[in-house]
C-alpha positions as CSV (number, residue, x, y, z in Angstrom):
1,M,35.2,-49.8,22.5
2,G,31.5,-50.7,22.2
3,T,29.3,-50.3,19.0
4,A,27.5,-47.3,20.6
5,A,30.8,-45.7,21.5
6,L,32.5,-46.7,17.5
7,L,29.1,-45.0,16.4
8,V,29.7,-41.7,18.7
9,V,33.1,-41.3,17.5
10,G,32.4,-42.0,13.6
11,G,29.8,-39.0,13.8
12,V,26.0,-39.0,16.1
13,A,24.8,-41.6,18.3
14,P,21.6,-43.1,17.3
15,A,19.7,-41.5,19.9
16,Q,20.5,-38.2,18.1
17,A,20.3,-39.4,14.7
18,A,16.5,-40.5,15.4
19,E,15.8,-37.4,17.3
20,R,17.1,-35.0,14.2
21,A,15.6,-37.5,11.1
22,A,12.3,-37.2,13.3
23,Q,12.5,-33.7,13.1
24,P,10.7,-32.1,9.9
25,E,13.0,-29.8,7.3
26,G,10.5,-27.1,7.4
27,T,6.8,-26.0,6.9
28,T,6.0,-24.2,3.5
29,W,3.0,-22.6,2.9
30,T,1.7,-20.2,-0.1
31,A,0.2,-17.1,0.9
32,D,-3.3,-16.1,0.3
33,L,-2.9,-12.5,-1.5
34,G,-6.5,-11.8,-1.7
35,A,-7.1,-11.9,1.8
36,G,-3.8,-9.3,2.4
37,E,-4.1,-6.2,4.1
38,A,-3.2,-3.6,1.2
39,S,-2.0,-0.2,1.6
40,G,-0.8,1.1,-1.6
41,V,-1.1,-1.5,-3.7
42,T,-4.0,-3.5,-5.7
43,T,-4.9,-7.3,-5.8
44,S,-6.9,-8.0,-9.0
45,G,-6.9,-11.7,-10.7
46,G,-5.1,-13.4,-8.1
47,T,-1.9,-10.6,-8.6
48,V,-0.7,-7.9,-6.9
49,G,0.5,-4.2,-8.3
50,L,1.4,-1.1,-6.7
51,Q,-1.5,1.2,-6.9
52,G,0.1,4.3,-7.7
53,A,-1.2,7.9,-6.0
54,G,-1.7,5.7,-2.9
55,A,2.0,4.2,-2.6
56,Y,4.4,5.8,-0.4
57,S,7.5,7.1,-1.3
58,A,10.7,5.3,0.0
59,P,14.4,4.4,-0.8
60,R,14.7,1.2,-2.7
61,E,16.0,-2.0,-0.4
62,G,19.5,-2.1,-0.9
63,G,19.6,0.8,-3.5
64,M,20.0,4.1,-1.5
65,T,23.5,5.9,-2.4
66,E,23.7,8.2,1.0
67,G,23.6,11.5,0.3
68,G,22.5,11.3,-3.5
69,A,20.6,14.1,-5.0
70,E,16.9,14.7,-3.5
71,P,14.1,12.2,-4.3
72,A,15.9,10.4,-6.8
73,G,16.4,7.3,-4.7
74,A,13.0,7.8,-3.0
75,V,10.6,5.0,-5.0
76,P,6.8,4.0,-4.5
77,T,6.2,1.6,-2.2
78,G,3.4,-0.7,-1.3
79,L,2.8,-2.9,1.3
80,L,0.8,-6.1,1.5
81,T,0.4,-7.8,4.6
82,L,-0.1,-11.2,5.0
83,A,-2.2,-13.4,7.1
84,P,-0.4,-15.1,10.2
85,Q,0.8,-18.7,10.3
86,N,0.7,-21.1,13.0
87,L,3.8,-23.6,13.0
88,A,3.4,-27.2,14.3
89,V,7.3,-26.8,15.4
90,P,8.9,-24.0,16.5
91,T,11.0,-21.6,14.1
92,S,13.1,-18.6,14.1
93,R,14.2,-18.9,10.6
94,V,11.9,-18.1,7.6
95,S,12.8,-17.7,3.8
96,S,10.7,-16.4,1.2
97,A,10.5,-16.7,-2.6
98,V,8.1,-14.5,-4.5
99,D,6.8,-15.3,-8.1
100,G,6.0,-12.3,-10.5
101,D,7.4,-9.9,-12.8
102,L,9.7,-7.4,-11.8
103,P,10.9,-5.1,-14.3
104,P,14.5,-3.5,-14.1
105,G,14.4,-1.1,-11.4
106,T,11.7,-2.7,-9.5
107,S,11.5,-4.9,-6.8
108,A,9.6,-7.3,-4.7
109,S,10.6,-8.4,-1.2
110,V,9.0,-9.9,2.5
111,D,9.8,-8.6,5.9
112,V,8.7,-11.1,8.4
113,R,7.3,-11.0,12.2
114,G,7.3,-13.8,15.1
115,M,5.2,-13.7,17.9
116,R,7.1,-13.3,21.3
117,A,6.7,-15.3,24.5
118,N,5.1,-12.3,26.0
119,G,2.1,-12.3,23.1
120,S,3.6,-9.2,21.5
121,W,5.0,-9.4,18.0
122,T,9.0,-8.7,17.1
123,E,9.5,-6.0,14.8
124,W,9.4,-6.5,11.3
125,I,13.0,-7.8,9.7
126,P,13.3,-7.2,6.0
127,A,14.5,-10.4,4.3
128,A,17.8,-10.5,3.4
129,P,18.2,-11.1,-0.1
130,T,20.0,-14.0,-1.6
131,D,18.6,-12.9,-5.5
132,P,16.0,-10.8,-6.7
133,R,13.0,-13.3,-5.5
134,T,14.1,-14.6,-2.9
135,G,15.5,-13.9,0.8
136,S,15.4,-15.3,4.1
137,V,15.2,-13.8,8.0
138,T,16.4,-15.1,11.4
139,L,13.7,-13.8,14.2
140,P,15.3,-12.6,17.7
141,E,13.4,-15.3,19.6
142,A,11.9,-18.6,18.4
143,T,8.0,-18.8,18.0
144,R,5.9,-21.0,16.8
145,E,3.7,-18.2,14.5
146,V,4.7,-15.9,12.3
147,Q,3.7,-13.1,9.6
148,G,5.2,-12.1,5.9
149,R,4.3,-8.7,4.3
150,L,5.1,-8.1,1.0
151,V,7.4,-4.7,0.1
152,L,6.8,-3.6,-3.8
153,T,9.1,-0.6,-5.3
154,G,8.7,0.6,-8.5
155,T,10.2,3.5,-10.6
156,G,7.4,6.1,-10.8
157,T,7.0,4.5,-14.8
158,V,7.4,0.9,-14.1
159,A,6.0,-1.3,-11.7
160,P,6.1,-5.2,-10.4
161,T,3.6,-7.5,-10.8
162,V,3.3,-10.5,-7.9
163,R,1.6,-13.9,-8.8
164,S,2.6,-15.6,-5.5
165,V,4.3,-15.6,-2.2
166,Q,5.7,-18.7,-0.8
167,L,7.6,-18.8,2.5
168,T,9.1,-21.7,4.5
169,A,10.1,-21.7,8.6
170,A,13.0,-24.1,9.4
171,P,12.9,-26.0,11.9
172,Y,14.4,-24.5,15.5
173,R,17.7,-26.0,16.2
174,G,18.5,-23.7,19.6
175,T,21.2,-22.6,17.9
176,E,20.4,-18.7,16.3
177,G,17.3,-16.5,17.3
178,G,16.0,-17.5,20.5
179,A,17.7,-14.4,22.5
180,D,16.1,-14.1,25.9
181,L,14.6,-10.3,27.1
182,G,14.2,-11.3,30.6
183,E,12.5,-8.7,32.9
184,A,13.5,-5.9,30.0
185,L,11.9,-2.4,30.2
186,P,11.3,-0.7,27.3
187,F,13.6,1.0,25.2
188,S,13.1,4.7,26.1
189,A,14.8,7.7,24.5
190,N,14.8,11.9,24.1
191,V,13.9,12.8,20.6
192,F,12.5,16.2,19.1
193,A,8.8,16.1,17.9
194,T,7.1,17.4,15.0
195,R,3.7,18.0,14.1
196,E,2.5,15.9,11.3
197,G,-0.5,17.5,10.1
198,L,-1.7,16.1,6.7
199,V,-5.3,15.8,7.4
200,G,-7.0,13.9,4.8
201,G,-4.3,12.1,3.7
202,T,-2.7,8.4,3.9
203,T,-0.4,6.9,5.8
204,S,2.2,4.8,5.1
205,N,-0.3,1.3,6.6
206,G,-3.6,3.0,4.6
207,H,-5.0,4.8,7.4
208,V,-6.9,8.1,6.1
209,I,-5.8,10.9,8.7
210,T,-8.9,12.5,10.6
211,D,-9.0,15.8,12.6
212,R,-7.5,15.7,16.1
213,D,-6.0,11.8,15.1
214,H,-3.8,9.7,17.7
215,F,-1.2,8.4,15.8
216,V,2.8,8.4,15.6
217,A,5.2,8.3,12.7
218,L,8.9,6.5,13.4
219,P,11.5,6.7,10.4
220,S,11.3,2.9,9.7
221,R,8.7,0.3,9.0
222,R,10.4,-2.0,11.3
223,A,7.9,-0.5,13.5
224,L,4.5,0.1,11.4
225,S,1.2,-1.5,12.9
226,P,-0.8,-2.6,9.9
227,R,-3.9,-0.5,9.6
228,D,-6.3,0.1,12.6
229,T,-4.0,-2.2,15.1
230,S,-1.7,-1.7,17.4
231,D,1.0,-4.0,17.1
232,Y,3.5,-1.2,18.3
233,S,2.9,1.7,20.3
234,V,5.3,4.6,22.0
235,R,4.4,6.7,25.0
236,V,5.5,10.0,24.5
237,C,6.1,12.4,27.6
238,A,6.2,16.6,27.4
239,P,8.1,18.6,29.3
240,N,5.3,19.8,30.9
241,G,4.6,16.4,32.2
242,K,1.8,15.2,30.1
243,C,2.2,11.9,28.4
244,A,0.3,10.3,25.4
245,I,0.1,6.3,24.1
246,A,-0.5,5.9,20.8
247,P,0.3,3.5,17.7
248,V,2.4,3.7,15.1
249,W,1.1,4.0,11.9
250,D,3.1,6.2,9.5
251,V,6.9,6.0,8.1
252,G,8.8,9.3,9.2
253,P,10.0,11.7,9.7
254,W,12.8,12.3,7.2
255,N,14.3,9.0,7.2
256,T,12.8,5.3,6.0
257,R,15.4,2.8,7.1
258,D,16.0,4.5,10.7
259,D,15.3,2.1,13.3
260,Y,17.3,4.3,15.8
261,W,15.8,2.5,19.2
262,N,17.7,-0.6,17.9
263,P,21.8,-1.2,18.9
264,G,24.3,-0.5,16.4
265,P,24.6,-4.1,15.4
266,Q,20.6,-4.6,14.9
267,R,19.9,-1.0,13.4
268,Q,18.9,-1.5,9.3
269,N,21.4,1.7,8.5
270,W,23.5,4.0,10.4
271,G,24.7,1.2,13.2
272,D,27.9,3.5,14.2
273,L,25.2,6.0,15.8
274,P,24.5,5.8,19.7
275,Q,21.3,3.8,20.4
276,G,18.8,6.6,20.4
277,V,19.8,8.8,18.4
278,P,18.2,9.4,15.0
279,Q,20.1,10.3,11.9
280,A,18.3,13.4,11.5
281,Q,19.4,14.6,14.7
282,A,22.9,13.8,14.1
283,A,23.0,15.5,11.0
284,F,21.4,18.7,11.6
285,R,23.1,19.1,15.1
286,N,26.5,17.5,14.2
287,G,27.0,17.8,10.6
288,Y,26.6,13.8,9.8
289,N,26.4,12.2,7.0
290,G,27.1,16.4,5.6
291,G,23.9,17.4,7.1
292,N,21.8,15.5,5.2
293,D,19.2,12.7,5.3
294,Q,18.9,9.8,3.4
295,F,17.3,11.2,0.2
296,G,20.3,13.8,0.1
297,R,18.0,16.4,1.6
298,K,19.4,19.3,4.0
299,L,17.8,18.9,7.7
300,V,16.2,21.6,8.8
301,N,15.2,20.1,12.2
302,P,15.9,17.0,13.9
303,A,13.0,15.2,14.4
304,G,13.2,11.6,15.4
305,I,9.4,10.9,15.6
306,D,5.9,12.6,14.1
307,L,3.1,13.7,16.1
308,A,-0.8,13.5,14.8
309,D,-2.8,16.6,15.7
310,G,-4.8,14.9,18.6
311,V,-1.5,13.6,20.3
312,F,0.6,17.4,20.0
313,W,-2.2,19.8,20.3
314,D,-4.8,18.2,22.6
315,A,-2.9,14.9,24.5
316,L,0.5,16.8,25.2
317,G,-0.7,20.2,25.0
318,L,2.4,21.3,22.7
319,K,2.5,25.0,21.0
320,D,5.6,24.0,19.0
321,N,8.0,21.1,18.1
322,S,9.6,20.1,21.2
323,Q,12.3,17.5,22.6
324,V,9.9,14.3,24.5
325,Q,10.6,11.4,25.7
326,V,9.7,8.2,24.2
327,D,9.1,4.9,25.2
328,Y,9.0,1.8,22.2
329,L,6.7,-0.1,24.2
330,W,7.1,-3.2,21.9
331,T,10.6,-3.4,23.2
332,G,10.4,-4.1,26.4
333,S,9.4,-7.8,28.2
334,L,6.3,-6.7,29.9
335,T,2.7,-7.9,28.5
336,L,0.9,-5.5,26.7
337,S,-2.9,-5.1,26.7
338,E,-5.2,-3.1,24.4
339,V,-7.1,-0.3,25.4
340,V,-10.5,-0.1,24.5
341,T,-12.6,2.8,25.1
342,Q,-16.0,4.1,25.0
343,G,-17.7,6.8,23.0
344,T,-16.5,9.4,20.2
345,L,-13.5,10.6,21.8
346,G,-11.4,7.6,21.2
347,I,-8.9,8.1,24.4
348,A,-8.9,6.6,27.8
349,N,-7.4,9.1,30.4
350,I,-4.1,8.2,32.6
351,R,-4.1,9.4,36.3
352,S,-1.3,9.8,38.6
353,A,-3.1,7.4,41.1
354,P,-5.6,4.7,41.4
355,S,-8.4,7.0,41.9
356,M,-11.1,9.2,40.1
357,D,-10.0,12.0,42.1
358,A,-6.3,12.0,41.2
359,P,-4.9,14.6,38.6
360,I,-4.9,13.3,34.8
361,V,-1.1,12.7,33.4
362,G,-2.0,12.0,29.7
363,V,-4.3,9.8,27.4
364,A,-3.7,6.6,25.7
365,A,-5.4,6.4,22.4
366,N,-8.1,3.6,21.7
367,S,-6.5,-0.1,20.6
368,S,-3.3,1.2,21.7
369,K,-1.6,-0.9,23.8
370,V,0.0,-0.4,27.4
371,P,2.4,-2.1,28.8
372,V,0.4,-3.4,32.3
373,Q,2.6,-3.8,35.6
374,C,0.0,-4.4,38.3
375,R,-3.4,-4.3,40.1
376,S,-5.0,-1.7,42.3
377,G,-8.0,-2.4,43.3
378,S,-10.1,-1.8,39.9
379,W,-7.1,0.0,38.4
380,L,-4.2,-1.2,36.7
381,Q,-0.7,0.5,36.4
382,I,0.6,1.0,33.5
383,G,4.2,3.1,34.2
384,D,5.3,5.5,36.8
385,K,2.7,7.4,38.9
386,Q,0.3,6.2,35.7
387,F,-2.9,4.4,36.6
388,M,-5.6,3.3,34.2
389,R,-9.0,2.1,34.9
390,G,-9.1,-1.8,34.8
391,A,-12.5,-1.5,32.2
392,V,-10.5,0.0,29.5
393,L,-8.1,-2.7,29.8
394,P,-10.6,-5.4,29.5
395,K,-8.1,-7.9,28.0
396,A,-5.7,-7.8,30.8
397,T,-6.2,-10.3,33.1
398,N,-4.7,-12.4,35.9
399,V,-2.5,-9.2,36.8
400,A,-0.5,-9.7,40.3
401,A,-1.2,-7.1,42.8
402,C,0.7,-4.1,43.1
403,P,3.0,-3.9,46.0
404,A,1.4,-1.8,49.1
405,P,2.7,1.6,49.4
C-alpha cells in the first residue's frame, strides 16, 4: 500500500487536509449599535435599552405558556436592526453573543437573516439560545451577506441594557442549509382578514400609521420588514377580484409567533397545524388550544392578517372583515422588484392586460416588492392577468419577453 493510501486510511487525504486547513474558522464582527434602525429601543452612550412606550407587546422568547392568563405573558419588546455584513466566505450558520445587563425576567437575543441567490432576504430566524447571552442560527441557504436584529424584552418594571453584540459566521461546509428552492412560486393561503385602523399609532417596526395607509400585519416578526422597506411584501386578493400588494410593517393580529405560511418543522409555534392555517383560525373555528390565542385570550375572529385602511377600504374595496387570498411573495424564487411611484397617492395601478385601456384590477404600494415574470413591450407581468408599467419598476432589468399570446 502506497504512502498516499496510508494517509487516506488513517484520516484525511493530503489535498483535503490542506484545503480544510486553508479555510477560515469563521468571520467575527462587532455590530455598530449606534447605526442600527431602532424600533422601541433607545441607543445612548454606546448602550441599547427599551424605550418604554415605544416598545410593542409580545411574548418572551421561550417563556410563553400556552393558554395562560390574559396579557401576563406579554412583555415590552424592542428591535434594533443592525447593518448588513458582507462576507468573503459563504456561510449558512451564524452565532451571536450579547454583552449587557439582563435583570431577572428580561432577555436580549438576536434574529439573523441572509441574502438569497435571487436577491431577496430569507426570513428573520430567531437564534436558538445556547445560554441567556448566546445563540445560533442555521440559514436555509448559503449566503455571502447576513444581517442581525437585536431583540430586547423587559417586564414592564425592569429592562435589559446591551453594551455590545458580536456575531460570527461559520464557513459553509456544504452540510447544512443550502436548500435549492428551484423555480418555486410564492406560498398562497386563504385566510380571514381584519382592518387594523389605529391611525396615529406606531407599528412594530416603528412606522407611524397614517390615514389610508398601505401596509399589512402578520402574526410573526419573522417576516417584519425594517421601517420604510419592503423586504417582505404580500399580495392580497379579495372575493371581488381586486388585489393589493403591500409591505409587512406590523406584527399581529392576535399572535406574534405564528409564521403559519411555513411548514410544520419550520414553523416557530403550532407545527402540528397544517401549513397555511393560522393558529387563530384553528382556535376560533375548531377549538384548538381551548379556543384561545397564545396569550390565553378567547378568540372572537379567526384573523390571520391585518390590513391598513388604504389596503382594506381603497385598494380592495372591503366593507367588512373578509376571507382573502394571500401570496407571501418572499417565499418564492422569482426575483422581486421594488415599486417606485410618483405623486402623493403612493400607489401604482395593476391592470388586467399590458395596456392603459385594460381594467385596473389592483394596486401596489410604493416601495412594495412584486414578482416580475416577464416583459410585454413597456409592461411587466407580475401575476396571472396582472401587469404594471415598466416605468414604476425601474430596477427590473434584463427581463425575458413574455410568451406570445
